[in-house]
C-alpha positions in Angstrom: 64.6 -38.2 19.9 64.0 -36.1 23.0 62.4 -33.4 21.0 60.0 -35.9 19.4 59.2 -37.4 22.8 58.5 -33.9 24.2 56.3 -33.0 21.3 54.4 -36.3 21.8 53.9 -35.6 25.5 52.6 -32.1 24.8 50.2 -33.5 22.1 49.0 -36.1 24.6 48.4 -33.5 27.3 46.6 -31.2 24.8 44.3 -34.0 23.7 43.6 -34.9 27.2 42.7 -31.4 28.0 40.5 -31.2 24.9 38.7 -34.4 25.9 38.0 -33.1 29.4 36.8 -29.8 28.0 34.4 -31.5 25.5 33.2 -33.9 28.2 32.4 -30.9 30.5 30.5 -29.1 27.6 28.6 -31.9 25.9 25.9 -32.5 28.6 22.9 -30.3 27.7 21.7 -30.2 31.3 25.0 -29.0 32.5 25.2 -26.4 29.7 21.7 -25.1 30.6 22.5 -24.9 34.3 26.0 -23.4 34.0 25.4 -21.0 31.2 21.8 -19.9 31.9 20.7 -20.6 35.5 24.1 -20.1 37.1 25.4 -16.6 38.0 28.8 -16.1 39.7 29.0 -19.8 40.3 25.6 -20.0 42.1 22.4 -21.6 40.7 19.4 -19.3 40.6 15.8 -20.4 40.7 15.2 -18.6 37.4 17.2 -16.7 34.8 16.3 -13.4 36.5 18.2 -10.8 38.4 16.0 -11.1 41.4 15.8 -14.9 41.5 16.4 -16.8 44.7 19.6 -18.9 45.3 18.4 -22.0 47.1 20.0 -25.0 48.8 17.2 -26.9 47.1 18.8 -26.2 43.7 22.3 -26.9 45.0 21.1 -30.3 46.3 19.3 -31.2 43.1 22.3 -30.4 41.0 24.5 -32.5 43.3 22.1 -35.4 42.8 22.3 -34.9 39.0 26.1 -34.8 39.0 26.2 -37.9 41.2 23.9 -39.7 38.7 26.1 -39.0 35.7 29.3 -39.5 37.7 30.8 -36.0 37.3 33.2 -36.1 40.3 34.9 -32.8 39.5 31.7 -30.7 39.2 30.3 -32.5 42.3 33.4 -31.4 44.2 32.8 -27.8 43.0 29.3 -27.8 44.3 30.4 -29.2 47.7 32.9 -26.3 47.8 30.0 -23.9 47.2 28.0 -25.7 49.9 30.8 -25.3 52.4 31.7 -21.7 51.6 28.3 -20.2 50.9 25.4 -22.2 52.4 26.9 -23.9 55.4 26.6 -22.4 58.9 29.2 -24.0 61.1 29.0 -24.3 64.9 31.2 -26.2 67.3 29.0 -29.2 67.3 26.8 -29.3 64.2 26.4 -27.7 60.8 23.3 -26.1 59.3 22.5 -25.3 55.7 20.8 -22.0 54.8 17.7 -22.8 52.8 18.2 -19.5 50.9 21.4 -17.6 50.3 20.8 -14.2 51.9 22.7 -12.4 54.7 19.7 -12.6 57.0 18.8 -16.3 56.5 18.9 -18.1 59.8 16.9 -21.2 59.1 17.4 -24.4 57.2 14.9 -26.7 55.5 14.9 -30.4 56.4 14.0 -31.5 52.9 17.1 -29.8 51.6 19.3 -31.2 54.4 18.0 -34.7 53.6 18.7 -34.3 49.8 22.2 -32.9 50.3 23.1 -35.4 53.0 21.9 -38.3 50.8 24.0 -37.0 47.9 27.1 -36.7 50.0 26.9 -40.2 51.4 26.4 -41.7 47.9 29.2 -39.6 46.5 31.6 -40.6 49.3 31.3 -44.2 48.1 31.1 -43.5 44.3 33.9 -41.0 44.2 36.0 -42.5 47.1 35.9 -39.2 49.1 35.6 -39.8 52.9 35.3 -36.0 53.6 31.8 -36.2 52.0 30.8 -38.8 54.5 32.1 -36.7 57.4 30.2 -33.6 56.2 27.0 -35.7 55.8 27.4 -37.0 59.3 27.5 -33.4 60.7 24.4 -32.4 58.8 22.6 -35.5 60.1 23.7 -34.7 63.6 22.1 -31.3 63.3 18.8 -33.0 62.3 18.9 -35.4 65.2 19.9 -32.9 67.9 17.8 -29.9 66.9 15.0 -30.9 64.4 12.8 -33.3 66.3 9.7 -32.7 68.4 8.3 -35.7 70.3 10.5 -37.9 68.2 9.1 -36.5 64.9 11.3 -34.6 62.5 10.2 -31.0 61.8 10.6 -28.5 59.0 13.3 -26.2 60.2 15.4 -24.8 63.0 16.3 -21.1 63.6 19.9 -21.1 64.9 19.8 -17.4 65.8 16.8 -17.8 68.0 17.7 -21.4 68.9 14.0 -22.4 68.2 12.3 -25.2 66.4 9.1 -25.0 64.4 6.3 -27.2 65.5 5.4 -28.2 62.0 6.3 -31.1 59.7 5.3 -30.9 56.0 4.8 -34.5 55.0 6.1 -33.7 51.5 9.5 -32.8 53.1 10.0 -36.4 54.2 12.6 -38.6 52.5 12.7 -42.4 52.9 16.4 -42.8 52.5 17.3 -40.3 55.1 14.6 -41.5 57.6 16.0 -45.0 57.4 19.5 -43.8 58.0 18.4 -41.7 61.0 16.2 -44.5 62.5 13.1 -42.3 62.2 11.0 -44.7 60.1 8.6 -46.1 62.8 7.3 -42.8 64.2 6.9 -41.3 60.7 5.1 -44.3 59.4 2.5 -43.8 62.1 2.1 -40.1 61.2 1.6 -41.0 57.5 -0.8 -43.8 58.1 -3.0 -41.6 60.4 -3.1 -38.6 58.1 -6.6 -37.5 57.4 -7.9 -37.1 53.8 -10.0 -34.9 51.6 -11.1 -37.5 49.1 -7.9 -38.7 47.3 -5.8 -35.9 48.8 -3.6 -35.9 51.9 -3.6 -33.2 54.6 0.0 -32.0 54.2 1.1 -30.7 57.7 1.5 -32.5 61.0 1.9 -30.7 64.4 3.9 -33.1 66.6 3.3 -31.3 69.9 -0.5 -31.3 69.4 -0.6 -34.5 67.4 -2.9 -32.8 64.9 -2.9 -32.3 61.2 -3.8 -29.4 59.0 -4.1 -28.5 55.3 -1.5 -26.3 53.6 -4.4 -24.7 51.8 -8.0 -25.4 52.5 -9.2 -24.7 49.0 -6.7 -26.4 46.7 -3.9 -28.9 46.6 -0.5 -28.7 44.9 0.1 -32.0 43.1 3.8 -31.9 43.6 3.2 -32.0 47.4 0.6 -34.7 47.0 2.9 -36.8 44.8 5.8 -36.5 47.2 3.6 -37.6 50.2 2.3 -40.6 48.2 5.8 -41.6 47.2 7.4 -41.4 50.7 4.4 -43.3 52.1 4.8 -46.1 49.7 8.6 -46.3 50.2 8.2 -46.5 54.0 5.1 -48.8 54.2 5.6 -50.9 51.0 2.0 -50.1 50.0 0.7 -47.8 47.4 -2.0 -45.3 48.4 -5.1 -46.7 46.6 -7.2 -43.5 46.7 -4.4 -41.2 45.4 -3.3 -43.5 42.6 -6.9 -44.2 41.5 -7.3 -40.5 41.1 -4.0 -40.3 39.1 -5.1 -43.1 36.8 -8.5 -41.5 36.4 -7.0 -38.2 35.4 -4.5 -39.7 33.0 -7.4 -41.6 31.5 -8.8 -38.2 30.6 -5.5 -37.2 29.1 -3.5 -35.3 31.7 -2.7 -34.4 35.3 -3.1 -30.8 36.3 -0.8 -28.9 38.7 -3.5 -27.9 41.2 -6.9 -29.3 42.1 -9.8 -28.2 44.2 -9.6 -29.9 47.5 -13.3 -30.5 47.9 -14.4 -31.3 44.4 -11.2 -32.7 42.9 -11.7 -30.4 39.9 -8.7 -28.8 38.2 -7.9 -25.3 39.6 -5.5 -24.5 36.8 -5.0 -25.3 33.1 -1.3 -25.9 33.8 0.5 -29.3 34.0 3.5 -29.9 36.1 6.6 -31.6 34.7 7.7 -32.4 38.2 4.5 -34.3 39.0 5.1 -36.5 35.9 8.8 -36.9 36.6 8.2 -37.8 40.2 5.4 -40.3 39.6 6.8 -42.1 36.6 8.6 -44.9 38.5 5.5 -45.7 40.6 2.8 -46.1 37.9 2.0 -48.8 35.4 3.7 -49.1 32.0 0.6 -47.7 30.2 0.4 -44.7 32.5 4.2 -44.2 32.2 3.8 -44.0 28.4 1.0 -41.4 28.7 2.9 -39.4 31.3 6.1 -39.4 29.1 4.1 -38.2 26.2 2.7 -35.3 28.2 6.1 -34.6 29.8 7.6 -34.3 26.3 5.0 -31.7 25.4 6.1 -29.4 28.2 8.8 -26.8 27.2 11.4 -26.5 30.0 14.0 -24.6 27.9 13.0 -21.1 28.9 14.8 -20.4 32.2 13.0 -17.1 32.7 9.7 -19.0 33.2 10.9 -22.5 34.2 11.9 -23.0 37.8 15.2 -24.9 38.1 13.4 -27.3 40.4 11.3 -28.5 37.5 14.2 -28.5 35.0 16.4 -30.7 37.3 13.6 -33.0 38.4 13.0 -33.9 34.8 16.8 -34.2 34.1 17.3 -36.5 37.1 14.4 -38.7 36.0 15.7 -39.0 32.4 19.2 -40.1 33.5 17.8 -42.6 36.1 15.4 -44.0 33.5 18.3 -44.4 30.9 20.5 -46.3 33.4 17.7 -48.7 34.3 17.1 -49.8 30.7 
């Protein structure tokens, strides 16, 4: 009897282990990340020996794992965050934007994304240490990454110096609301000068001036991110930008880059991230057209596809499926 009971317990344990193994292997996004993009446990921007290892990629993967509810893998990424990317001081923590021995700066956009993921995961996975870590990251932003009450791009903790620039596409509505920075940022966004449908991307808080990231062309990922955060903070869509998006989709597609002066395409390439980012904010008809274009873009070659684009599309797909 005892022998049969023992055999039964062993079979149960073995089956449980098999189920966990299969669960961990069956997600195609996880498989692509962990067998192709990941080297020595760290996500690379491309499947190349010289590819960067970015906190951007870490934060995106954390967001994906949060969306699908993979608590174990999320914990593994938090461990990598703590051991590899986090620079700890007595008062606050900073996240290296790139994993190199000489990196001494963060990027506020990555801090926002990672802190958002940690706070949501603390609740979903019932893990209070995530909330504590998020609070320390937020404290670093509040104490060292504001100029004239406006958040800025990065801080150099070796030189103990701030930049005097804010890239508007780095802003995140969820984080700004949590940090009580909505009102000053709203004013910055609403006053941003335009070149036709396009935003000037950079604000200088000390000088209260704006400048263009590139005088000749615009990157549509940056433009889409600015339009999205503006809508999320003001409750109003930017008419000029979305009119341009609808006009271009009426012609068949959105290009990755446009001439700032003429609004003519500067590239034959499309951007999967532009489509993935804009899908929740456009009409059903334009959603259908964007989805058709997105499905035509091959994201399987990690030697040419940046992990940013691969994960943006993956996150959009899982969010869309849960909303149906």
